TORKOL-4160 file (C-alpha; in steps of 0.2 Angstrom, whole numbers, padded with zeros to 4 digits, m for minus):
93
<pt num="1" X="0645" Y="0374" Z="0476"/>
<pt num="2" X="0647" Y="0376" Z="0454"/>
<pt num="3" X="0631" Y="0366" Z="0453"/>
<pt num="4" X="0622" Y="0378" Z="0464"/>
<pt num="5" X="0632" Y="0394" Z="0457"/>
<pt num="6" X="0628" Y="0387" Z="0437"/>
<pt num="7" X="0609" Y="0385" Z="0443"/>
<pt num="8" X="0607" Y="0402" Z="0452"/>
<pt num="9" X="0614" Y="0410" Z="0435"/>
<pt num="10" X="0602" Y="0401" Z="0425"/>
<pt num="11" X="0587" Y="0408" Z="0435"/>
<pt num="12" X="0594" Y="0425" Z="0435"/>
<pt num="13" X="0596" Y="0425" Z="0415"/>
<pt num="14" X="0578" Y="0418" Z="0414"/>
<pt num="15" X="0569" Y="0429" Z="0424"/>
<pt num="16" X="0580" Y="0442" Z="0416"/>
<pt num="17" X="0574" Y="0437" Z="0398"/>
<pt num="18" X="0554" Y="0434" Z="0405"/>
<pt num="19" X="0556" Y="0453" Z="0409"/>
<pt num="20" X="0564" Y="0459" Z="0394"/>
<pt num="21" X="0552" Y="0452" Z="0383"/>
<pt num="22" X="0539" Y="0463" Z="0385"/>
<pt num="23" X="0542" Y="0482" Z="0379"/>
<pt num="24" X="0533" Y="0491" Z="0394"/>
<pt num="25" X="0524" Y="0504" Z="0387"/>
<pt num="26" X="0523" Y="0497" Z="0371"/>
<pt num="27" X="0505" Y="0500" Z="0363"/>
<pt num="28" X="0493" Y="0483" Z="0361"/>
<pt num="29" X="0479" Y="0483" Z="0350"/>
<pt num="30" X="0462" Y="0477" Z="0355"/>
<pt num="31" X="0456" Y="0464" Z="0345"/>
<pt num="32" X="0435" Y="0465" Z="0350"/>
<pt num="33" X="0429" Y="0482" Z="0359"/>
<pt num="34" X="0432" Y="0479" Z="0378"/>
<pt num="35" X="0427" Y="0483" Z="0393"/>
<pt num="36" X="0438" Y="0493" Z="0405"/>
<pt num="37" X="0432" Y="0495" Z="0422"/>
<pt num="38" X="0436" Y="0507" Z="0437"/>
<pt num="39" X="0446" Y="0495" Z="0450"/>
<pt num="40" X="0446" Y="0476" Z="0450"/>
<pt num="41" X="0430" Y="0468" Z="0454"/>
<pt num="42" X="0419" Y="0484" Z="0452"/>
<pt num="43" X="0409" Y="0493" Z="0439"/>
<pt num="44" X="0411" Y="0498" Z="0421"/>
<pt num="45" X="0422" Y="0514" Z="0417"/>
<pt num="46" X="0425" Y="0513" Z="0399"/>
<pt num="47" X="0426" Y="0504" Z="0382"/>
<pt num="48" X="0440" Y="0502" Z="0370"/>
<pt num="49" X="0433" Y="0498" Z="0353"/>
<pt num="50" X="0439" Y="0485" Z="0342"/>
<pt num="51" X="0457" Y="0490" Z="0331"/>
<pt num="52" X="0464" Y="0504" Z="0345"/>
<pt num="53" X="0478" Y="0509" Z="0352"/>
<pt num="54" X="0482" Y="0504" Z="0373"/>
<pt num="55" X="0494" Y="0502" Z="0383"/>
<pt num="56" X="0497" Y="0491" Z="0396"/>
<pt num="57" X="0499" Y="0492" Z="0415"/>
<pt num="58" X="0502" Y="0478" Z="0430"/>
<pt num="59" X="0494" Y="0465" Z="0432"/>
<pt num="60" X="0480" Y="0462" Z="0448"/>
<pt num="61" X="0471" Y="0448" Z="0454"/>
<pt num="62" X="0454" Y="0448" Z="0462"/>
<pt num="63" X="0443" Y="0432" Z="0469"/>
<pt num="64" X="0445" Y="0422" Z="0456"/>
<pt num="65" X="0450" Y="0433" Z="0441"/>
<pt num="66" X="0468" Y="0441" Z="0433"/>
<pt num="67" X="0464" Y="0460" Z="0427"/>
<pt num="68" X="0476" Y="0470" Z="0418"/>
<pt num="69" X="0478" Y="0487" Z="0421"/>
<pt num="70" X="0477" Y="0497" Z="0403"/>
<pt num="71" X="0478" Y="0513" Z="0398"/>
<pt num="72" X="0470" Y="0523" Z="0385"/>
<pt num="73" X="0468" Y="0545" Z="0379"/>
<pt num="74" X="0473" Y="0545" Z="0398"/>
<pt num="75" X="0460" Y="0534" Z="0405"/>
<pt num="76" X="0466" Y="0521" Z="0416"/>
<pt num="77" X="0456" Y="0505" Z="0419"/>
<pt num="78" X="0459" Y="0487" Z="0422"/>
<pt num="79" X="0454" Y="0475" Z="0409"/>
<pt num="80" X="0448" Y="0458" Z="0409"/>
<pt num="81" X="0452" Y="0448" Z="0395"/>
<pt num="82" X="0469" Y="0453" Z="0391"/>
<pt num="83" X="0471" Y="0439" Z="0377"/>
<pt num="84" X="0463" Y="0450" Z="0367"/>
<pt num="85" X="0476" Y="0462" Z="0364"/>
<pt num="86" X="0489" Y="0458" Z="0350"/>
<pt num="87" X="0505" Y="0469" Z="0351"/>
<pt num="88" X="0508" Y="0483" Z="0336"/>
<pt num="89" X="0526" Y="0484" Z="0332"/>
<pt num="90" X="0526" Y="0502" Z="0326"/>
<pt num="91" X="0520" Y="0518" Z="0337"/>
<pt num="92" X="0503" Y="0522" Z="0332"/>
<pt num="93" X="0500" Y="0538" Z="0321"/>
């Protein structure tokens, strides 16, 4: 029974570590101009210019693609290319 308990503990700690590895509300910098959509599988809403800071939200899944919710200047939308964001360690000025 202790083997199962150890496995459960390990799984819980692994999940906790995964949740803490990315700080919610932290700022991310775009590596190129990114199209932001109004919803999953919808029309373009606005563009975030290269080198601009934005905040990440939750993921959502379309028929084939994975979208990431982002916020910039009070606007929220969905980004298709989340690999083009890099974490900024300090808050933007």
